[in-house]
C-alpha positions in Angstrom: 109.7 117.8 120.4 111.6 115.7 123.0 109.2 116.2 125.8 107.4 112.8 125.3 110.5 110.8 124.7 112.2 112.3 127.6 109.6 111.6 129.8 109.5 108.0 128.8 113.4 107.8 129.3 112.9 109.1 132.9 110.8 106.2 133.5 113.5 103.6 132.4 112.7 103.1 129.0 115.9 102.8 126.8 115.0 101.7 123.5 111.9 103.7 122.3 110.7 102.7 119.0 109.1 105.6 117.1 106.8 104.5 114.2 105.0 106.4 111.4 103.6 105.4 107.9 103.3 106.9 104.5 101.2 106.1 101.6 98.0 105.5 103.6 95.9 107.6 101.1 97.2 106.4 97.8 95.6 104.4 95.0 98.5 102.7 93.9 101.4 101.0 95.8 102.5 99.9 99.2 101.7 101.3 102.4 105.2 101.8 104.1 106.0 102.2 107.7 109.3 103.0 109.6 110.1 102.1 113.2 113.3 104.1 114.5 115.2 104.3 117.6 117.0 107.6 118.3 119.4 108.0 120.7 118.4 109.7 124.1 118.5 113.5 124.1 119.5 113.9 120.4 117.7 116.2 117.9 118.4 116.9 114.3 117.8 120.3 113.3 115.0 120.8 110.9 113.2 117.4 111.6 109.5 117.7 111.5 106.4 116.2 109.8 107.6 115.1 106.4 104.7 116.4 104.7 105.7 119.8 105.9 109.4 119.5 104.3 110.4 119.9 100.6 111.7 117.0 98.6 115.2 118.1 98.8 115.1 118.8 102.6 113.6 115.6 103.4 116.2 113.8 101.4 119.1 115.7 103.1 117.6 115.1 106.5 117.2 111.2 105.6 120.7 110.5 105.7 121.4 112.6 108.9 118.6 110.5 110.5 120.2 107.1 109.4 123.4 108.1 110.7 122.4 109.2 114.0 119.8 106.6 114.9 120.5 103.6 116.9 118.6 101.4 114.7 115.5 101.4 112.2 113.1 98.9 110.6 111.0 99.2 107.3 107.7 97.4 106.9 105.6 97.3 103.6 102.0 96.1 102.8 101.2 95.8 99.2 98.2 96.7 97.3 96.5 93.2 97.2 96.9 93.0 101.2 95.4 96.3 101.5 92.4 95.2 99.3 92.0 92.1 101.5 92.2 93.4 105.0 91.5 97.2 104.5 94.0 100.3 104.7 93.8 100.5 108.6 94.7 97.0 109.3 97.3 97.1 106.5 98.7 100.4 108.3 99.0 98.3 111.5 100.5 95.3 109.7 103.2 97.4 108.0 103.9 99.0 111.5 104.2 95.6 113.0 106.6 94.5 110.4 108.7 97.7 110.9 109.1 97.0 114.5 109.9 93.3 113.8 112.5 94.5 111.4 114.4 96.7 113.7 118.1 96.2 113.6 121.2 98.3 114.2 123.9 99.7 111.9 125.4 96.2 111.5 122.1 94.2 111.0 121.6 92.9 114.5 118.2 92.7 115.6 116.9 95.3 118.0 114.0 94.9 120.6 112.3 98.0 121.8 111.1 98.2 125.3 108.4 101.0 124.2 106.5 102.0 121.2 105.6 105.6 120.4 103.0 105.4 117.4 101.5 108.3 115.3 97.8 108.0 116.2 97.7 104.0 116.0 98.0 100.6 118.0 100.0 97.7 116.9 99.3 94.2 117.8 102.5 93.5 119.5 103.1 92.8 123.2 105.0 96.0 124.1 104.0 99.0 126.1 102.9 101.5 123.6 101.2 104.7 123.1 99.5 106.3 120.0 100.0 109.9 119.9 97.6 112.2 118.0 99.6 114.4 115.4 102.7 112.5 116.7 104.9 113.6 113.6 104.4 117.0 115.1 104.8 116.4 118.8 107.5 113.7 118.8 110.8 114.0 117.4 111.3 110.3 116.8 108.1 110.2 115.1 108.9 112.9 112.7 112.3 111.0 112.0 110.2 107.9 111.1 107.9 109.9 109.0 110.7 111.3 107.0 112.4 108.0 106.5 109.2 106.4 105.5 108.5 109.0 103.1 111.8 109.1 101.4 112.0 105.2 101.3 108.5 105.1 99.5 109.2 108.1 97.2 112.3 105.9 96.0 109.9 102.9 95.4 107.6 105.4 93.4 110.7 105.9 91.0 111.0 102.3 90.2 107.3 101.9 90.0 107.2 104.8 87.4 109.6 102.8 85.5 107.7 99.7 85.4 104.5 101.6 84.5 105.6 104.8 82.6 102.3 105.8 81.5 101.0 106.6 84.9 103.6 109.1 86.2 104.0 107.4 89.6 107.1 109.1 90.2 105.3 112.5 90.1 102.2 111.9 92.1 103.4 109.2 94.1 100.3 107.2 93.6 97.9 109.5 94.9 94.7 110.4 93.4 95.5 113.3 91.2 93.7 114.3 87.9 96.8 113.2 86.2 96.5 109.7 87.8 92.9 109.4 87.1 93.3 110.2 83.3 96.1 107.6 83.3 93.7 105.0 84.7 91.1 105.9 82.1 93.7 105.6 79.3 95.6 102.7 80.4 93.6 100.7 82.9 94.1 99.4 86.5 97.5 97.8 87.0 98.3 94.9 89.6 99.6 97.6 91.9 96.6 99.7 92.0 94.2 99.2 95.2 90.8 98.1 93.9 88.9 98.9 96.9 90.3 102.5 96.5 88.8 102.8 92.9 85.4 101.2 93.6 83.7 104.5 94.1 85.5 106.1 91.2 84.4 103.2 88.9 80.7 102.9 90.2 81.5 100.0 92.5 83.1 97.8 90.0 86.5 96.1 90.7 89.1 96.2 88.1 92.7 94.7 87.9 95.1 93.2 85.4 
């Protein structure tokens, strides 16, 4: 999984920020992106697309990745902004924020010299490449996917406490049967994405 990064390093790029997001398809909560810069030539055993890992494995890899990386940044875009600008643009905005928030382990800001992105383009003036199925093909993007996933899952635990009837901590905001049943029973919260629920509710927008 280092072939793409190694090729970029051979061309003189030092700080390659690898970027992925999580929560794009959820009905509830933020879309979250992670940018991460890994040391050249370093791989962490077991790293792959976060969707292909168990929760326990993701959590163990999360700390290993953060301990090994040169630096990382997180970006978050909430449901109200998603409803305003659509999920694709919100995903790009979260990715942009994550790059702008890149910092090393003592909090010093980092500037990448290349962006390697999972199937997207970011509105920043850096050389960049979008990689289809990037979390399967690039080690750094897989690392970013794991960090983003664990970070968002922690948010889901907090959201679950704020809105206990919805069991966000279990389904993570995705459109499960249990989630739709909770919406029918308790209504739509301020953290739901109204534009994602229009079709379900016959084109009407709800929110409270």
